[in-house]
N, CA, C and O atoms as a GROMACS GRO file, in nm:
protein
  296
    1MET      N    1  13.412   5.566   7.119
    1MET     CA    2  13.428   5.505   7.248
    1MET      C    3  13.420   5.611   7.360
    1MET      O    4  13.367   5.584   7.467
    2ALA      N    5  13.472   5.728   7.333
    2ALA     CA    6  13.470   5.835   7.433
    2ALA      C    7  13.326   5.873   7.467
    2ALA      O    8  13.297   5.910   7.580
    3ARG      N    9  13.237   5.864   7.367
    3ARG     CA   10  13.095   5.897   7.393
    3ARG      C   11  13.032   5.802   7.494
    3ARG      O   12  12.937   5.840   7.563
    4VAL      N   13  13.082   5.682   7.505
    4VAL     CA   14  13.029   5.584   7.600
    4VAL      C   15  13.098   5.597   7.735
    4VAL      O   16  13.032   5.598   7.839
    5PHE      N   17  13.232   5.607   7.735
    5PHE     CA   18  13.307   5.606   7.860
    5PHE      C   19  13.296   5.734   7.940
    5PHE      O   20  13.291   5.728   8.063
    6VAL      N   21  13.293   5.849   7.877
    6VAL     CA   22  13.287   5.975   7.950
    6VAL      C   23  13.157   5.987   8.029
    6VAL      O   24  13.163   6.016   8.148
    7PRO      N   25  13.040   5.965   7.968
    7PRO     CA   26  12.917   5.971   8.050
    7PRO      C   27  12.914   5.863   8.158
    7PRO      O   28  12.865   5.888   8.269
    8ALA      N   29  12.965   5.745   8.128
    8ALA     CA   30  12.968   5.638   8.228
    8ALA      C   31  13.058   5.677   8.344
    8ALA      O   32  13.025   5.654   8.461
    9HIS      N   33  13.173   5.736   8.313
    9HIS     CA   34  13.267   5.780   8.418
    9HIS      C   35  13.205   5.889   8.504
    9HIS      O   36  13.224   5.891   8.625
   10ASP      N   37  13.132   5.979   8.442
   10ASP     CA   38  13.069   6.089   8.515
   10ASP      C   39  12.963   6.040   8.614
   10ASP      O   40  12.930   6.110   8.709
   11GLN      N   41  12.911   5.921   8.591
   11GLN     CA   42  12.807   5.867   8.680
   11GLN      C   43  12.864   5.781   8.794
   11GLN      O   44  12.788   5.733   8.878
   12LEU      N   45  12.995   5.763   8.797
   12LEU     CA   46  13.056   5.684   8.903
   12LEU      C   47  13.041   5.755   9.037
   12LEU      O   48  13.042   5.878   9.043
   13VAL      N   49  13.029   5.678   9.142
   13VAL     CA   50  13.017   5.734   9.276
   13VAL      C   51  13.156   5.772   9.325
   13VAL      O   52  13.252   5.695   9.312
   14THR      N   53  13.167   5.892   9.380
   14THR     CA   54  13.296   5.934   9.434
   14THR      C   55  13.318   5.872   9.572
   14THR      O   56  13.224   5.824   9.635
   15LYS      N   57  13.442   5.873   9.617
   15LYS     CA   58  13.474   5.819   9.749
   15LYS      C   59  13.400   5.897   9.858
   15LYS      O   60  13.351   5.838   9.955
   16ALA      N   61  13.391   6.028   9.842
   16ALA     CA   62  13.321   6.112   9.940
   16ALA      C   63  13.173   6.076   9.946
   16ALA      O   64  13.116   6.066  10.054
   17GLU      N   65  13.111   6.056   9.829
   17GLU     CA   66  12.969   6.017   9.826
   17GLU      C   67  12.949   5.880   9.892
   17GLU      O   68  12.853   5.858   9.966
   18PHE      N   69  13.042   5.789   9.864
   18PHE     CA   70  13.033   5.656   9.923
   18PHE      C   71  13.047   5.664  10.075
   18PHE      O   72  12.973   5.598  10.148
   19ASN      N   73  13.142   5.744  10.123
   19ASN     CA   74  13.160   5.760  10.268
   19ASN      C   75  13.038   5.823  10.333
   19ASN      O   76  12.999   5.785  10.444
   20GLU      N   77  12.977   5.919  10.264
   20GLU     CA   78  12.855   5.981  10.317
   20GLU      C   79  12.742   5.878  10.326
   20GLU      O   80  12.670   5.873  10.426
   21LEU      N   81  12.728   5.798  10.223
   21LEU     CA   82  12.626   5.693  10.223
   21LEU      C   83  12.652   5.592  10.334
   21LEU      O   84  12.558   5.548  10.402
   22THR      N   85  12.777   5.556  10.354
   22THR     CA   86  12.812   5.463  10.461
   22THR      C   87  12.773   5.519  10.597
   22THR      O   88  12.721   5.447  10.682
   23GLY      N   89  12.799   5.648  10.617
   23GLY     CA   90  12.760   5.713  10.743
   23GLY      C   91  12.610   5.710  10.765
   23GLY      O   92  12.564   5.685  10.876
   24VAL      N   93  12.535   5.734  10.660
   24VAL     CA   94  12.389   5.733  10.671
   24VAL      C   95  12.340   5.592  10.706
   24VAL      O   96  12.249   5.575  10.787
   25VAL      N   97  12.400   5.492  10.644
   25VAL     CA   98  12.360   5.354  10.672
   25VAL      C   99  12.389   5.319  10.818
   25VAL      O  100  12.308   5.254  10.884
   26TRP      N  101  12.504   5.362  10.870
   26TRP     CA  102  12.536   5.338  11.012
   26TRP      C  103  12.434   5.407  11.103
   26TRP      O  104  12.391   5.349  11.203
   27GLU      N  105  12.396   5.530  11.069
   27GLU     CA  106  12.296   5.601  11.150
   27GLU      C  107  12.162   5.529  11.149
   27GLU      O  108  12.096   5.517  11.253
   28LEU      N  109  12.122   5.480  11.032
   28LEU     CA  110  11.997   5.405  11.023
   28LEU      C  111  12.002   5.276  11.105
   28LEU      O  112  11.906   5.240  11.172
   29ALA      N  113  12.116   5.208  11.099
   29ALA     CA  114  12.132   5.084  11.175
   29ALA      C  115  12.123   5.112  11.325
   29ALA      O  116  12.060   5.036  11.398
   30GLU      N  117  12.184   5.218  11.371
   30GLU     CA  118  12.179   5.254  11.513
   30GLU      C  119  12.036   5.290  11.554
   30GLU      O  120  11.989   5.248  11.660
   31ALA      N  121  11.967   5.365  11.470
   31ALA     CA  122  11.827   5.400  11.500
   31ALA      C  123  11.742   5.274  11.507
   31ALA      O  124  11.654   5.264  11.593
   32GLN      N  125  11.766   5.179  11.418
   32GLN     CA  126  11.691   5.054  11.419
   32GLN      C  127  11.718   4.976  11.548
   32GLN      O  128  11.626   4.919  11.606
   33ARG      N  129  11.843   4.975  11.592
   33ARG     CA  130  11.877   4.907  11.719
   33ARG      C  131  11.804   4.973  11.836
   33ARG      O  132  11.752   4.904  11.923
   34GLU      N  133  11.800   5.105  11.836
   34GLU     CA  134  11.732   5.177  11.944
   34GLU      C  135  11.582   5.147  11.943
   34GLU      O  136  11.522   5.130  12.049
   35ILE      N  137  11.523   5.140  11.827
   35ILE     CA  138  11.381   5.106  11.816
   35ILE      C  139  11.355   4.965  11.868
   35ILE      O  140  11.259   4.942  11.941
   36ALA      N  141  11.441   4.871  11.830
   36ALA     CA  142  11.425   4.732  11.875
   36ALA      C  143  11.438   4.723  12.027
   36ALA      O  144  11.362   4.650  12.090
   37GLU      N  145  11.532   4.796  12.086
   37GLU     CA  146  11.547   4.796  12.232
   37GLU      C  147  11.424   4.854  12.299
   37GLU      O  148  11.377   4.801  12.400
   38ALA      N  149  11.371   4.962  12.245
   38ALA     CA  150  11.252   5.025  12.303
   38ALA      C  151  11.133   4.932  12.296
   38ALA      O  152  11.054   4.924  12.390
   39GLN      N  153  11.118   4.861  12.185
   39GLN     CA  154  11.007   4.766  12.172
   39GLN      C  155  11.020   4.654  12.273
   39GLN      O  156  10.920   4.610  12.330
   40THR      N  157  11.142   4.607  12.296
   40THR     CA  158  11.164   4.501  12.393
   40THR      C  159  11.129   4.549  12.533
   40THR      O  160  11.066   4.476  12.610
   41GLU      N  161  11.168   4.671  12.566
   41GLU     CA  162  11.138   4.727  12.697
   41GLU      C  163  10.988   4.744  12.717
   41GLU      O  164  10.938   4.727  12.828
   42LEU      N  165  10.916   4.778  12.612
   42LEU     CA  166  10.771   4.798  12.623
   42LEU      C  167  10.695   4.666  12.627
   42LEU      O  168  10.583   4.660  12.678
   43ALA      N  169  10.754   4.561  12.573
   43ALA     CA  170  10.683   4.433  12.563
   43ALA      C  171  10.657   4.371  12.699
   43ALA      O  172  10.551   4.312  12.720
   44GLU      N  173  10.751   4.382  12.792
   44GLU     CA  174  10.735   4.319  12.923
   44GLU      C  175  10.612   4.373  12.999
   44GLU      O  176  10.529   4.293  13.041
   45PRO      N  177  10.600   4.504  13.018
   45PRO     CA  178  10.480   4.554  13.088
   45PRO      C  179  10.351   4.521  13.012
   45PRO      O  180  10.247   4.498  13.074
   46GLN      N  181  10.358   4.518  12.880
   46GLN     CA  182  10.238   4.488  12.802
   46GLN      C  183  10.191   4.346  12.829
   46GLN      O  184  10.071   4.322  12.839
   47ARG      N  185  10.286   4.251  12.841
   47ARG     CA  186  10.247   4.114  12.872
   47ARG      C  187  10.175   4.106  13.005
   47ARG      O  188  10.076   4.034  13.020
   48GLY      N  189  10.225   4.182  13.104
   48GLY     CA  190  10.160   4.185  13.234
   48GLY      C  191  10.019   4.243  13.224
   48GLY      O  192   9.927   4.194  13.289
   49THR      N  193  10.003   4.347  13.144
   49THR     CA  194   9.872   4.408  13.125
   49THR      C  195   9.777   4.310  13.058
   49THR      O  196   9.661   4.300  13.096
   50GLU      N  197   9.824   4.239  12.958
   50GLU     CA  198   9.739   4.141  12.889
   50GLU      C  199   9.693   4.033  12.986
   50GLU      O  200   9.577   3.993  12.984
   51TRP      N  201   9.784   3.986  13.071
   51TRP     CA  202   9.747   3.884  13.169
   51TRP      C  203   9.642   3.940  13.264
   51TRP      O  204   9.544   3.872  13.297
   52SER      N  205   9.661   4.064  13.310
   52SER     CA  206   9.565   4.127  13.402
   52SER      C  207   9.427   4.141  13.338
   52SER      O  208   9.326   4.118  13.405
   53VAL      N  209   9.422   4.179  13.212
   53VAL     CA  210   9.294   4.194  13.143
   53VAL      C  211   9.225   4.058  13.131
   53VAL      O  212   9.104   4.048  13.154
   54ARG      N  213   9.300   3.953  13.097
   54ARG     CA  214   9.240   3.819  13.089
   54ARG      C  215   9.187   3.775  13.225
   54ARG      O  216   9.077   3.720  13.235
   55ASP      N  217   9.266   3.800  13.329
   55ASP     CA  218   9.225   3.763  13.464
   55ASP      C  219   9.099   3.838  13.504
   55ASP      O  220   9.007   3.780  13.561
   56LEU      N  221   9.094   3.966  13.474
   56LEU     CA  222   8.976   4.047  13.506
   56LEU      C  223   8.854   3.996  13.430
   56LEU      O  224   8.745   3.990  13.487
   57ALA      N  225   8.870   3.961  13.304
   57ALA     CA  226   8.759   3.908  13.225
   57ALA      C  227   8.706   3.779  13.286
   57ALA      O  228   8.585   3.757  13.290
   58GLN      N  229   8.795   3.693  13.333
   58GLN     CA  230   8.752   3.568  13.396
   58GLN      C  231   8.676   3.597  13.525
   58GLN      O  232   8.574   3.533  13.553
   59GLN      N  233   8.725   3.692  13.603
   59GLN     CA  234   8.657   3.727  13.727
   59GLN      C  235   8.519   3.786  13.702
   59GLN      O  236   8.423   3.750  13.770
   60VAL      N  237   8.509   3.875  13.605
   60VAL     CA  238   8.379   3.934  13.571
   60VAL      C  239   8.284   3.826  13.520
   60VAL      O  240   8.166   3.824  13.554
   61GLY      N  241   8.338   3.735  13.438
   61GLY     CA  242   8.255   3.624  13.390
   61GLY      C  243   8.206   3.537  13.505
   61GLY      O  244   8.091   3.493  13.506
   62GLY      N  245   8.293   3.512  13.601
   62GLY     CA  246   8.255   3.434  13.719
   62GLY      C  247   8.147   3.504  13.800
   62GLY      O  248   8.054   3.440  13.849
   63LEU      N  249   8.160   3.635  13.815
   63LEU     CA  250   8.057   3.710  13.888
   63LEU      C  251   7.924   3.706  13.815
   63LEU      O  252   7.819   3.690  13.876
   64ALA      N  253   7.929   3.719  13.683
   64ALA     CA  254   7.805   3.714  13.605
   64ALA      C  255   7.739   3.578  13.619
   64ALA      O  256   7.617   3.570  13.634
   65ASN      N  257   7.818   3.472  13.616
   65ASN     CA  258   7.762   3.338  13.633
   65ASN      C  259   7.703   3.320  13.773
   65ASN      O  260   7.603   3.251  13.790
   66SER      N  261   7.766   3.383  13.872
   66SER     CA  262   7.714   3.374  14.009
   66SER      C  263   7.577   3.437  14.022
   66SER      O  264   7.496   3.394  14.104
   67PHE      N  265   7.551   3.537  13.941
   67PHE     CA  266   7.422   3.604  13.947
   67PHE      C  267   7.323   3.545  13.847
   67PHE      O  268   7.214   3.599  13.828
   68GLY      N  269   7.361   3.436  13.783
   68GLY     CA  270   7.268   3.365  13.695
   68GLY      C  271   7.257   3.423  13.555
   68GLY      O  272   7.157   3.398  13.487
   69GLY      N  273   7.352   3.497  13.510
   69GLY     CA  274   7.345   3.554  13.377
   69GLY      C  275   7.480   3.549  13.311
   69GLY      O  276   7.573   3.485  13.360
   70SER      N  277   7.490   3.617  13.201
   70SER     CA  278   7.618   3.629  13.134
   70SER      C  279   7.635   3.772  13.088
   70SER      O  280   7.541   3.851  13.093
   71LEU      N  281   7.751   3.805  13.044
   71LEU     CA  282   7.776   3.940  13.000
   71LEU      C  283   7.691   3.979  12.880
   71LEU      O  284   7.659   4.096  12.861
   72GLU      N  285   7.655   3.880  12.798
   72GLU     CA  286   7.572   3.909  12.682
   72GLU      C  287   7.429   3.949  12.723
   72GLU      O  288   7.360   4.016  12.647
   73ASP      N  289   7.386   3.908  12.841
   73ASP     CA  290   7.251   3.941  12.885
   73ASP      C  291   7.239   4.086  12.931
   73ASP      O  292   7.128   4.138  12.942
   74VAL      N  293   7.349   4.151  12.958
   74VAL     CA  294   7.345   4.288  13.013
   74VAL      C  295   7.308   4.387  12.906
   74VAL      O  296   7.299   4.507  12.933
   0.00000   0.00000   0.00000
């Protein structure tokens, strides 16, 4: 029985190792929160840029139609 229990006991996680792992998990969670906040902050200006690009494409298309052609003809 000792041959089974001693190696199994030696593989148990110590309290210090568990506390270290807990600290790492908290750091990862905080980093993930910071990444999510940064993505949210970047999303707003990007939406405005996407709208501007669509608007510009419509205007260019309108100009091309005014001159009797399309962008594919250029």
